[in-house]
All heavy atoms as a GROMACS GRO file, in nm:
protein
  503
    1MET      N    1  -3.449  -3.188   0.988
    1MET     CA    2  -3.345  -3.120   1.063
    1MET      C    3  -3.211  -3.138   0.991
    1MET      O    4  -3.187  -3.237   0.925
    1MET     CB    5  -3.338  -3.178   1.204
    1MET     CG    6  -3.237  -3.111   1.290
    1MET     SD    7  -3.282  -3.130   1.462
    1MET     CE    8  -3.158  -3.032   1.533
    2PHE      N    9  -3.126  -3.042   1.009
    2PHE     CA   10  -2.996  -3.042   0.942
    2PHE      C   11  -2.900  -3.135   1.014
    2PHE      O   12  -2.876  -3.124   1.134
    2PHE     CB   13  -2.941  -2.899   0.942
    2PHE     CG   14  -2.806  -2.887   0.879
    2PHE    CD1   15  -2.791  -2.900   0.742
    2PHE    CD2   16  -2.693  -2.864   0.954
    2PHE    CE1   17  -2.668  -2.889   0.683
    2PHE    CE2   18  -2.568  -2.852   0.897
    2PHE     CZ   19  -2.556  -2.865   0.760
    3GLY      N   20  -2.844  -3.228   0.940
    3GLY     CA   21  -2.745  -3.320   0.997
    3GLY      C   22  -2.605  -3.268   0.973
    3GLY      O   23  -2.574  -3.212   0.868
    4ILE      N   24  -2.520  -3.282   1.071
    4ILE     CA   25  -2.381  -3.236   1.058
    4ILE      C   26  -2.301  -3.345   0.988
    4ILE      O   27  -2.293  -3.458   1.035
    4ILE     CB   28  -2.321  -3.204   1.197
    4ILE    CG1   29  -2.397  -3.088   1.259
    4ILE    CG2   30  -2.173  -3.171   1.183
    4ILE    CD1   31  -2.350  -3.053   1.398
    5ASN      N   32  -2.243  -3.307   0.877
    5ASN     CA   33  -2.164  -3.399   0.797
    5ASN      C   34  -2.020  -3.347   0.798
    5ASN      O   35  -1.994  -3.232   0.767
    5ASN     CB   36  -2.221  -3.402   0.654
    5ASN     CG   37  -2.152  -3.504   0.567
    5ASN    OD1   38  -2.048  -3.556   0.604
    5ASN    ND2   39  -2.210  -3.531   0.452
    6GLY      N   40  -1.928  -3.432   0.835
    6GLY     CA   41  -1.787  -3.393   0.842
    6GLY      C   42  -1.732  -3.343   0.710
    6GLY      O   43  -1.652  -3.251   0.706
    7LYS      N   44  -1.778  -3.404   0.601
    7LYS     CA   45  -1.730  -3.363   0.470
    7LYS      C   46  -1.776  -3.221   0.436
    7LYS      O   47  -1.699  -3.140   0.383
    7LYS     CB   48  -1.782  -3.461   0.365
    7LYS     CG   49  -1.727  -3.438   0.226
    7LYS     CD   50  -1.775  -3.545   0.130
    7LYS     CE   51  -1.718  -3.520  -0.008
    7LYS     NZ   52  -1.763  -3.622  -0.103
    8ILE      N   53  -1.899  -3.188   0.470
    8ILE     CA   54  -1.952  -3.054   0.444
    8ILE      C   55  -1.877  -2.951   0.528
    8ILE      O   56  -1.839  -2.844   0.479
    8ILE     CB   57  -2.103  -3.049   0.474
    8ILE    CG1   58  -2.179  -3.134   0.372
    8ILE    CG2   59  -2.155  -2.907   0.472
    8ILE    CD1   60  -2.326  -3.151   0.403
    9ILE      N   61  -1.854  -2.981   0.655
    9ILE     CA   62  -1.784  -2.888   0.743
    9ILE      C   63  -1.641  -2.867   0.696
    9ILE      O   64  -1.592  -2.754   0.691
    9ILE     CB   65  -1.787  -2.939   0.889
    9ILE    CG1   66  -1.930  -2.932   0.942
    9ILE    CG2   67  -1.692  -2.858   0.976
    9ILE    CD1   68  -1.948  -2.992   1.078
   10ARG      N   69  -1.574  -2.975   0.656
   10ARG     CA   70  -1.436  -2.964   0.607
   10ARG      C   71  -1.433  -2.880   0.480
   10ARG      O   72  -1.346  -2.794   0.462
   10ARG     CB   73  -1.379  -3.103   0.583
   10ARG     CG   74  -1.233  -3.102   0.545
   10ARG     CD   75  -1.169  -3.240   0.546
   10ARG     NE   76  -1.246  -3.340   0.473
   10ARG     CZ   77  -1.309  -3.446   0.531
   10ARG    NH1   78  -1.300  -3.464   0.661
   10ARG    NH2   79  -1.377  -3.532   0.459
   11HIS      N   80  -1.529  -2.903   0.392
   11HIS     CA   81  -1.537  -2.826   0.267
   11HIS      C   82  -1.558  -2.677   0.298
   11HIS      O   83  -1.495  -2.590   0.237
   11HIS     CB   84  -1.650  -2.879   0.180
   11HIS     CG   85  -1.669  -2.804   0.052
   11HIS    ND1   86  -1.582  -2.815  -0.053
   11HIS    CD2   87  -1.765  -2.716   0.014
   11HIS    CE1   88  -1.623  -2.737  -0.151
   11HIS    NE2   89  -1.734  -2.676  -0.113
   12HIS      N   90  -1.644  -2.648   0.394
   12HIS     CA   91  -1.671  -2.510   0.433
   12HIS      C   92  -1.544  -2.442   0.486
   12HIS      O   93  -1.510  -2.331   0.445
   12HIS     CB   94  -1.781  -2.506   0.540
   12HIS     CG   95  -1.799  -2.370   0.602
   12HIS    ND1   96  -1.860  -2.266   0.535
   12HIS    CD2   97  -1.763  -2.323   0.723
   12HIS    CE1   98  -1.860  -2.160   0.614
   12HIS    NE2   99  -1.803  -2.191   0.729
   13PHE      N  100  -1.474  -2.508   0.577
   13PHE     CA  101  -1.355  -2.447   0.636
   13PHE      C  102  -1.240  -2.438   0.536
   13PHE      O  103  -1.160  -2.345   0.543
   13PHE     CB  104  -1.313  -2.522   0.763
   13PHE     CG  105  -1.397  -2.485   0.881
   13PHE    CD1  106  -1.487  -2.576   0.934
   13PHE    CD2  107  -1.389  -2.359   0.937
   13PHE    CE1  108  -1.566  -2.542   1.042
   13PHE    CE2  109  -1.468  -2.324   1.045
   13PHE     CZ  110  -1.557  -2.415   1.098
   14MET      N  111  -1.232  -2.529   0.441
   14MET     CA  112  -1.130  -2.518   0.337
   14MET      C  113  -1.160  -2.396   0.249
   14MET      O  114  -1.069  -2.325   0.206
   14MET     CB  115  -1.122  -2.645   0.253
   14MET     CG  116  -1.063  -2.764   0.329
   14MET     SD  117  -0.900  -2.732   0.401
   14MET     CE  118  -0.802  -2.719   0.254
   15GLY      N  119  -1.287  -2.370   0.224
   15GLY     CA  120  -1.326  -2.251   0.148
   15GLY      C  121  -1.292  -2.124   0.223
   15GLY      O  122  -1.241  -2.027   0.165
   16VAL      N  123  -1.320  -2.122   0.353
   16VAL     CA  124  -1.286  -2.006   0.436
   16VAL      C  125  -1.135  -1.988   0.438
   16VAL      O  126  -1.084  -1.875   0.424
   16VAL     CB  127  -1.343  -2.023   0.579
   16VAL    CG1  128  -1.288  -1.915   0.671
   16VAL    CG2  129  -1.494  -2.022   0.577
   17TYR      N  130  -1.060  -2.094   0.456
   17TYR     CA  131  -0.914  -2.087   0.458
   17TYR      C  132  -0.862  -2.032   0.326
   17TYR      O  133  -0.771  -1.948   0.324
   17TYR     CB  134  -0.855  -2.225   0.485
   17TYR     CG  135  -0.704  -2.228   0.483
   17TYR    CD1  136  -0.631  -2.176   0.589
   17TYR    CD2  137  -0.634  -2.279   0.374
   17TYR    CE1  138  -0.492  -2.176   0.588
   17TYR    CE2  139  -0.496  -2.280   0.371
   17TYR     CZ  140  -0.426  -2.229   0.478
   17TYR     OH  141  -0.289  -2.229   0.476
   18GLY      N  142  -0.919  -2.076   0.215
   18GLY     CA  143  -0.878  -2.027   0.084
   18GLY      C  144  -0.899  -1.877   0.070
   18GLY      O  145  -0.815  -1.805   0.016
   19LYS      N  146  -1.012  -1.828   0.122
   19LYS     CA  147  -1.040  -1.684   0.116
   19LYS      C  148  -0.942  -1.606   0.204
   19LYS      O  149  -0.898  -1.498   0.167
   19LYS     CB  150  -1.184  -1.655   0.159
   19LYS     CG  151  -1.287  -1.711   0.067
   19LYS     CD  152  -1.276  -1.649  -0.071
   19LYS     CE  153  -1.379  -1.709  -0.164
   19LYS     NZ  154  -1.360  -1.670  -0.303
   20VAL      N  155  -0.909  -1.660   0.320
   20VAL     CA  156  -0.813  -1.594   0.409
   20VAL      C  157  -0.677  -1.582   0.340
   20VAL      O  158  -0.611  -1.478   0.346
   20VAL     CB  159  -0.801  -1.668   0.544
   20VAL    CG1  160  -0.683  -1.616   0.625
   20VAL    CG2  161  -0.930  -1.655   0.623
   21VAL      N  162  -0.636  -1.687   0.272
   21VAL     CA  163  -0.508  -1.685   0.200
   21VAL      C  164  -0.512  -1.580   0.090
   21VAL      O  165  -0.416  -1.504   0.071
   21VAL     CB  166  -0.476  -1.825   0.143
   21VAL    CG1  167  -0.357  -1.819   0.047
   21VAL    CG2  168  -0.447  -1.923   0.256
   22GLN      N  169  -0.624  -1.573   0.017
   22GLN     CA  170  -0.637  -1.472  -0.089
   22GLN      C  171  -0.630  -1.331  -0.033
   22GLN      O  172  -0.567  -1.242  -0.090
   22GLN     CB  173  -0.767  -1.491  -0.166
   22GLN     CG  174  -0.770  -1.615  -0.252
   22GLN     CD  175  -0.904  -1.636  -0.319
   22GLN    OE1  176  -1.003  -1.574  -0.282
   22GLN    NE2  177  -0.908  -1.723  -0.418
   23ILE      N  178  -0.694  -1.308   0.081
   23ILE     CA  179  -0.692  -1.176   0.142
   23ILE      C  180  -0.551  -1.140   0.188
   23ILE      O  181  -0.506  -1.027   0.170
   23ILE     CB  182  -0.793  -1.169   0.259
   23ILE    CG1  183  -0.935  -1.173   0.205
   23ILE    CG2  184  -0.771  -1.044   0.344
   23ILE    CD1  185  -1.042  -1.189   0.309
   24ARG      N  186  -0.479  -1.238   0.244
   24ARG     CA  187  -0.339  -1.212   0.285
   24ARG      C  188  -0.254  -1.173   0.165
   24ARG      O  189  -0.172  -1.082   0.172
   24ARG     CB  190  -0.279  -1.336   0.350
   24ARG     CG  191  -0.322  -1.357   0.492
   24ARG     CD  192  -0.250  -1.476   0.550
   24ARG     NE  193  -0.300  -1.507   0.682
   24ARG     CZ  194  -0.274  -1.619   0.746
   24ARG    NH1  195  -0.200  -1.712   0.690
   24ARG    NH2  196  -0.321  -1.639   0.867
   25GLU      N  197  -0.272  -1.244   0.052
   25GLU     CA  198  -0.196  -1.212  -0.068
   25GLU      C  199  -0.231  -1.074  -0.120
   25GLU      O  200  -0.143  -0.998  -0.162
   25GLU     CB  201  -0.221  -1.318  -0.176
   25GLU     CG  202  -0.162  -1.453  -0.142
   25GLU     CD  203  -0.202  -1.562  -0.240
   25GLU    OE1  204  -0.289  -1.537  -0.327
   25GLU    OE2  205  -0.149  -1.673  -0.228
   26LEU      N  206  -0.359  -1.039  -0.114
   26LEU     CA  207  -0.402  -0.906  -0.159
   26LEU      C  208  -0.341  -0.797  -0.071
   26LEU      O  209  -0.292  -0.696  -0.122
   26LEU     CB  210  -0.555  -0.897  -0.156
   26LEU     CG  211  -0.615  -0.761  -0.192
   26LEU    CD1  212  -0.578  -0.723  -0.335
   26LEU    CD2  213  -0.765  -0.763  -0.173
   27VAL      N  214  -0.341  -0.818   0.059
   27VAL     CA  215  -0.283  -0.720   0.151
   27VAL      C  216  -0.134  -0.705   0.125
   27VAL      O  217  -0.080  -0.594   0.125
   27VAL     CB  218  -0.311  -0.759   0.298
   27VAL    CG1  219  -0.227  -0.677   0.394
   27VAL    CG2  220  -0.459  -0.745   0.329
   28GLU      N  221  -0.067  -0.814   0.098
   28GLU     CA  222   0.077  -0.809   0.068
   28GLU      C  223   0.103  -0.730  -0.060
   28GLU      O  224   0.194  -0.646  -0.065
   28GLU     CB  225   0.132  -0.951   0.055
   28GLU     CG  226   0.282  -0.955   0.036
   28GLU     CD  227   0.335  -1.098   0.029
   28GLU    OE1  228   0.274  -1.188   0.089
   28GLU    OE2  229   0.437  -1.117  -0.037
   29VAL      N  230   0.021  -0.752  -0.162
   29VAL     CA  231   0.038  -0.679  -0.289
   29VAL      C  232   0.012  -0.530  -0.266
   29VAL      O  233   0.088  -0.446  -0.314
   29VAL     CB  234  -0.057  -0.736  -0.397
   29VAL    CG1  235  -0.064  -0.645  -0.517
   29VAL    CG2  236  -0.011  -0.875  -0.439
   30LEU      N  237  -0.094  -0.497  -0.194
   30LEU     CA  238  -0.124  -0.356  -0.166
   30LEU      C  239  -0.013  -0.290  -0.085
   30LEU      O  240   0.022  -0.175  -0.111
   30LEU     CB  241  -0.258  -0.343  -0.092
   30LEU     CG  242  -0.382  -0.375  -0.175
   30LEU    CD1  243  -0.505  -0.372  -0.087
   30LEU    CD2  244  -0.397  -0.279  -0.291
   31ASP      N  245   0.044  -0.362   0.009
   31ASP     CA  246   0.155  -0.311   0.088
   31ASP      C  247   0.274  -0.280  -0.001
   31ASP      O  248   0.338  -0.175   0.012
   31ASP     CB  249   0.192  -0.411   0.197
   31ASP     CG  250   0.296  -0.356   0.292
   31ASP    OD1  251   0.283  -0.240   0.334
   31ASP    OD2  252   0.390  -0.431   0.326
   32ASN      N  253   0.303  -0.370  -0.094
   32ASN     CA  254   0.414  -0.347  -0.187
   32ASN      C  255   0.387  -0.227  -0.277
   32ASN      O  256   0.478  -0.149  -0.306
   32ASN     CB  257   0.439  -0.471  -0.273
   32ASN     CG  258   0.500  -0.584  -0.194
   32ASN    OD1  259   0.567  -0.560  -0.093
   32ASN    ND2  260   0.478  -0.707  -0.236
   33VAL      N  261   0.262  -0.211  -0.321
   33VAL     CA  262   0.227  -0.097  -0.406
   33VAL      C  263   0.248   0.034  -0.330
   33VAL      O  264   0.308   0.128  -0.383
   33VAL     CB  265   0.081  -0.110  -0.456
   33VAL    CG1  266   0.033   0.020  -0.519
   33VAL    CG2  267   0.068  -0.224  -0.555
   34PHE      N  268   0.198   0.041  -0.206
   34PHE     CA  269   0.214   0.164  -0.130
   34PHE      C  270   0.360   0.191  -0.095
   34PHE      O  271   0.403   0.308  -0.092
   34PHE     CB  272   0.126   0.162  -0.004
   34PHE     CG  273  -0.019   0.184  -0.036
   34PHE    CD1  274  -0.111   0.085  -0.010
   34PHE    CD2  275  -0.062   0.303  -0.092
   34PHE    CE1  276  -0.246   0.105  -0.038
   34PHE    CE2  277  -0.196   0.323  -0.121
   34PHE     CZ  278  -0.288   0.225  -0.094
   35ASP      N  279   0.437   0.087  -0.070
   35ASP     CA  280   0.580   0.105  -0.048
   35ASP      C  281   0.647   0.162  -0.173
   35ASP      O  282   0.733   0.250  -0.164
   35ASP     CB  283   0.648  -0.027  -0.010
   35ASP     CG  284   0.622  -0.066   0.134
   35ASP    OD1  285   0.576   0.020   0.212
   35ASP    OD2  286   0.649  -0.184   0.168
   36SER      N  287   0.606   0.113  -0.290
   36SER     CA  288   0.662   0.164  -0.415
   36SER      C  289   0.626   0.311  -0.434
   36SER      O  290   0.709   0.392  -0.475
   36SER     CB  291   0.610   0.083  -0.534
   36SER     OG  292   0.653  -0.050  -0.523
   37PHE      N  293   0.500   0.348  -0.405
   37PHE     CA  294   0.460   0.489  -0.415
   37PHE      C  295   0.543   0.575  -0.322
   37PHE      O  296   0.585   0.685  -0.358
   37PHE     CB  297   0.312   0.506  -0.383
   37PHE     CG  298   0.219   0.468  -0.495
   37PHE    CD1  299   0.103   0.400  -0.468
   37PHE    CD2  300   0.247   0.500  -0.626
   37PHE    CE1  301   0.015   0.366  -0.569
   37PHE    CE2  302   0.162   0.466  -0.729
   37PHE     CZ  303   0.046   0.398  -0.700
   38HIS      N  304   0.566   0.526  -0.202
   38HIS     CA  305   0.645   0.603  -0.104
   38HIS      C  306   0.788   0.621  -0.154
   38HIS      O  307   0.845   0.731  -0.143
   38HIS     CB  308   0.644   0.532   0.032
   38HIS     CG  309   0.722   0.603   0.136
   38HIS    ND1  310   0.681   0.723   0.192
   38HIS    CD2  311   0.839   0.572   0.195
   38HIS    CE1  312   0.771   0.762   0.279
   38HIS    NE2  313   0.868   0.673   0.284
   39LYS      N  314   0.846   0.516  -0.210
   39LYS     CA  315   0.983   0.525  -0.260
   39LYS      C  316   0.991   0.623  -0.378
   39LYS      O  317   1.084   0.704  -0.385
   39LYS     CB  318   1.033   0.388  -0.304
   39LYS     CG  319   1.064   0.296  -0.189
   39LYS     CD  320   1.103   0.159  -0.237
   39LYS     CE  321   1.119   0.062  -0.120
   39LYS     NZ  322   1.145  -0.075  -0.165
   40VAL      N  323   0.893   0.617  -0.469
   40VAL     CA  324   0.892   0.709  -0.583
   40VAL      C  325   0.875   0.852  -0.536
   40VAL      O  326   0.940   0.944  -0.586
   40VAL     CB  327   0.779   0.669  -0.682
   40VAL    CG1  328   0.756   0.778  -0.786
   40VAL    CG2  329   0.812   0.538  -0.750
   41ASN      N  330   0.788   0.872  -0.437
   41ASN     CA  331   0.768   1.006  -0.382
   41ASN      C  332   0.896   1.060  -0.320
   41ASN      O  333   0.933   1.176  -0.341
   41ASN     CB  334   0.655   1.002  -0.278
   41ASN     CG  335   0.614   1.141  -0.233
   41ASN    OD1  336   0.636   1.239  -0.302
   41ASN    ND2  337   0.554   1.147  -0.116
   42THR      N  338   0.966   0.976  -0.246
   42THR     CA  339   1.092   1.017  -0.184
   42THR      C  340   1.196   1.051  -0.290
   42THR      O  341   1.265   1.153  -0.281
   42THR     CB  342   1.145   0.906  -0.092
   42THR    OG1  343   1.044   0.873   0.004
   42THR    CG2  344   1.270   0.948  -0.020
   43ILE      N  345   1.206   0.968  -0.392
   43ILE     CA  346   1.304   0.992  -0.499
   43ILE      C  347   1.271   1.122  -0.573
   43ILE      O  348   1.359   1.203  -0.601
   43ILE     CB  349   1.308   0.873  -0.597
   43ILE    CG1  350   1.368   0.751  -0.527
   43ILE    CG2  351   1.386   0.907  -0.723
   43ILE    CD1  352   1.354   0.622  -0.605
   44SER      N  353   1.143   1.143  -0.602
   44SER     CA  354   1.106   1.264  -0.676
   44SER      C  355   1.131   1.390  -0.594
   44SER      O  356   1.172   1.493  -0.649
   44SER     CB  357   0.960   1.259  -0.720
   44SER     OG  358   0.874   1.258  -0.608
   45LYS      N  359   1.109   1.381  -0.463
   45LYS     CA  360   1.137   1.498  -0.378
   45LYS      C  361   1.285   1.531  -0.376
   45LYS      O  362   1.324   1.647  -0.379
   45LYS     CB  363   1.087   1.473  -0.235
   45LYS     CG  364   0.938   1.488  -0.220
   45LYS     CD  365   0.898   1.470  -0.077
   45LYS     CE  366   0.748   1.488  -0.061
   45LYS     NZ  367   0.706   1.471   0.078
   46THR      N  368   1.371   1.429  -0.373
   46THR     CA  369   1.515   1.456  -0.372
   46THR      C  370   1.562   1.508  -0.508
   46THR      O  371   1.654   1.589  -0.515
   46THR     CB  372   1.595   1.330  -0.335
   46THR    OG1  373   1.566   1.225  -0.427
   46THR    CG2  374   1.564   1.285  -0.194
   47MET      N  375   1.498   1.464  -0.616
   47MET     CA  376   1.537   1.511  -0.750
   47MET      C  377   1.493   1.655  -0.773
   47MET      O  378   1.564   1.732  -0.838
   47MET     CB  379   1.476   1.421  -0.857
   47MET     CG  380   1.539   1.284  -0.864
   47MET     SD  381   1.458   1.178  -0.984
   47MET     CE  382   1.492   1.261  -1.136
   48LEU      N  383   1.376   1.692  -0.722
   48LEU     CA  384   1.324   1.827  -0.746
   48LEU      C  385   1.384   1.931  -0.654
   48LEU      O  386   1.379   2.050  -0.684
   48LEU     CB  387   1.171   1.827  -0.732
   48LEU     CG  388   1.096   1.743  -0.834
   48LEU    CD1  389   0.948   1.741  -0.801
   48LEU    CD2  390   1.119   1.797  -0.974
   49GLY      N  391   1.438   1.890  -0.542
   49GLY     CA  392   1.498   1.983  -0.450
   49GLY      C  393   1.394   2.041  -0.356
   49GLY      O  394   1.277   2.002  -0.357
   50PRO      N  395   1.435   2.138  -0.274
   50PRO     CA  396   1.341   2.196  -0.177
   50PRO      C  397   1.231   2.276  -0.247
   50PRO      O  398   1.251   2.329  -0.356
   50PRO     CB  399   1.430   2.287  -0.091
   50PRO     CG  400   1.551   2.312  -0.172
   50PRO     CD  401   1.568   2.195  -0.264
   51ARG      N  402   1.116   2.284  -0.181
   51ARG     CA  403   1.002   2.357  -0.237
   51ARG      C  404   1.022   2.507  -0.220
   51ARG      O  405   1.084   2.553  -0.126
   51ARG     CB  406   0.875   2.313  -0.167
   51ARG     CG  407   0.847   2.167  -0.193
   51ARG     CD  408   0.719   2.124  -0.132
   51ARG     NE  409   0.608   2.196  -0.196
   51ARG     CZ  410   0.485   2.196  -0.151
   51ARG    NH1  411   0.455   2.131  -0.043
   51ARG    NH2  412   0.391   2.263  -0.213
   52LYS      N  413   0.964   2.582  -0.312
   52LYS     CA  414   0.971   2.727  -0.306
   52LYS      C  415   0.879   2.778  -0.195
   52LYS      O  416   0.775   2.717  -0.168
   52LYS     CB  417   0.928   2.786  -0.439
   52LYS     CG  418   1.021   2.752  -0.553
   52LYS     CD  419   0.974   2.816  -0.680
   52LYS     CE  420   1.067   2.780  -0.795
   52LYS     NZ  421   1.021   2.837  -0.921
   53PRO      N  422   0.913   2.890  -0.132
   53PRO     CA  423   0.827   2.945  -0.027
   53PRO      C  424   0.686   2.977  -0.076
   53PRO      O  425   0.589   2.962  -0.004
   53PRO     CB  426   0.900   3.072   0.017
   53PRO     CG  427   1.042   3.053  -0.024
   53PRO     CD  428   1.037   2.964  -0.146
   54SER      N  429   0.672   3.018  -0.202
   54SER     CA  430   0.538   3.051  -0.254
   54SER      C  431   0.450   2.926  -0.261
   54SER      O  432   0.328   2.933  -0.238
   54SER     CB  433   0.548   3.116  -0.392
   54SER     OG  434   0.612   3.029  -0.483
   55ALA      N  435   0.509   2.810  -0.290
   55ALA     CA  436   0.432   2.686  -0.295
   55ALA      C  437   0.384   2.648  -0.156
   55ALA      O  438   0.273   2.598  -0.138
   55ALA     CB  439   0.516   2.575  -0.356
   56LYS      N  440   0.466   2.673  -0.056
   56LYS     CA  441   0.427   2.643   0.082
   56LYS      C  442   0.311   2.731   0.126
   56LYS      O  443   0.221   2.688   0.196
   56LYS     CB  444   0.546   2.659   0.176
   56LYS     CG  445   0.652   2.554   0.158
   56LYS     CD  446   0.768   2.574   0.253
   56LYS     CE  447   0.877   2.471   0.229
   56LYS     NZ  448   0.992   2.493   0.317
   57LYS      N  449   0.312   2.860   0.083
   57LYS     CA  450   0.202   2.950   0.117
   57LYS      C  451   0.072   2.902   0.054
   57LYS      O  452  -0.035   2.909   0.114
   57LYS     CB  453   0.235   3.092   0.071
   57LYS     CG  454   0.341   3.159   0.155
   57LYS     CD  455   0.369   3.299   0.104
   57LYS     CE  456   0.484   3.361   0.180
   57LYS     NZ  457   0.518   3.494   0.125
   58LEU      N  458   0.079   2.855  -0.070
   58LEU     CA  459  -0.041   2.805  -0.138
   58LEU      C  460  -0.098   2.683  -0.066
   58LEU      O  461  -0.219   2.666  -0.055
   58LEU     CB  462  -0.010   2.768  -0.284
   58LEU     CG  463   0.010   2.886  -0.379
   58LEU    CD1  464   0.055   2.834  -0.515
   58LEU    CD2  465  -0.116   2.966  -0.391
   59ASP      N  466  -0.010   2.597  -0.015
   59ASP     CA  467  -0.057   2.480   0.059
   59ASP      C  468  -0.132   2.520   0.185
   59ASP      O  469  -0.229   2.457   0.223
   59ASP     CB  470   0.060   2.388   0.096
   59ASP     CG  471   0.111   2.309  -0.023
   59ASP    OD1  472   0.038   2.302  -0.124
   59ASP    OD2  473   0.223   2.256  -0.016
   60ARG      N  474  -0.084   2.626   0.251
   60ARG     CA  475  -0.151   2.671   0.373
   60ARG      C  476  -0.290   2.726   0.343
   60ARG      O  477  -0.380   2.717   0.426
   60ARG     CB  478  -0.068   2.778   0.443
   60ARG     CG  479   0.047   2.721   0.520
   60ARG     CD  480   0.111   2.828   0.606
   60ARG     NE  481   0.256   2.813   0.593
   60ARG     CZ  482   0.341   2.909   0.572
   60ARG    NH1  483   0.302   3.033   0.561
   60ARG    NH2  484   0.470   2.885   0.560
   61LEU      N  485  -0.308   2.786   0.227
   61LEU     CA  486  -0.437   2.842   0.191
   61LEU      C  487  -0.542   2.737   0.158
   61LEU      O  488  -0.660   2.764   0.163
   61LEU     CB  489  -0.421   2.938   0.072
   61LEU     CG  490  -0.338   3.063   0.099
   61LEU    CD1  491  -0.320   3.142  -0.031
   61LEU    CD2  492  -0.405   3.150   0.204
   62ARG      N  493  -0.502   2.619   0.123
   62ARG     CA  494  -0.596   2.513   0.084
   62ARG      C  495  -0.672   2.459   0.201
   62ARG      O  496  -0.648   2.452   0.307
   62ARG     CB  497  -0.525   2.398   0.015
   62ARG     CG  498  -0.477   2.438  -0.119
   62ARG     CD  499  -0.416   2.321  -0.189
   62ARG     NE  500  -0.354   2.368  -0.312
   62ARG     CZ  501  -0.281   2.293  -0.390
   62ARG    NH1  502  -0.260   2.168  -0.361
   62ARG    NH2  503  -0.229   2.341  -0.498
   0.00000   0.00000   0.00000
């Protein structure tokens, strides 16, 4: 039968905690990437000016 060892349980939870920290860091990096894409998109839209009516019609057809 499996005996419960405090050292094994602590090691297991430290491993789980480490993975949770890595996932949090990954989510933070992805959030920053998407924020950067949004900022670049906003800047490019202001630089290019308003869209032509013909481009809007093409978007509706898609």
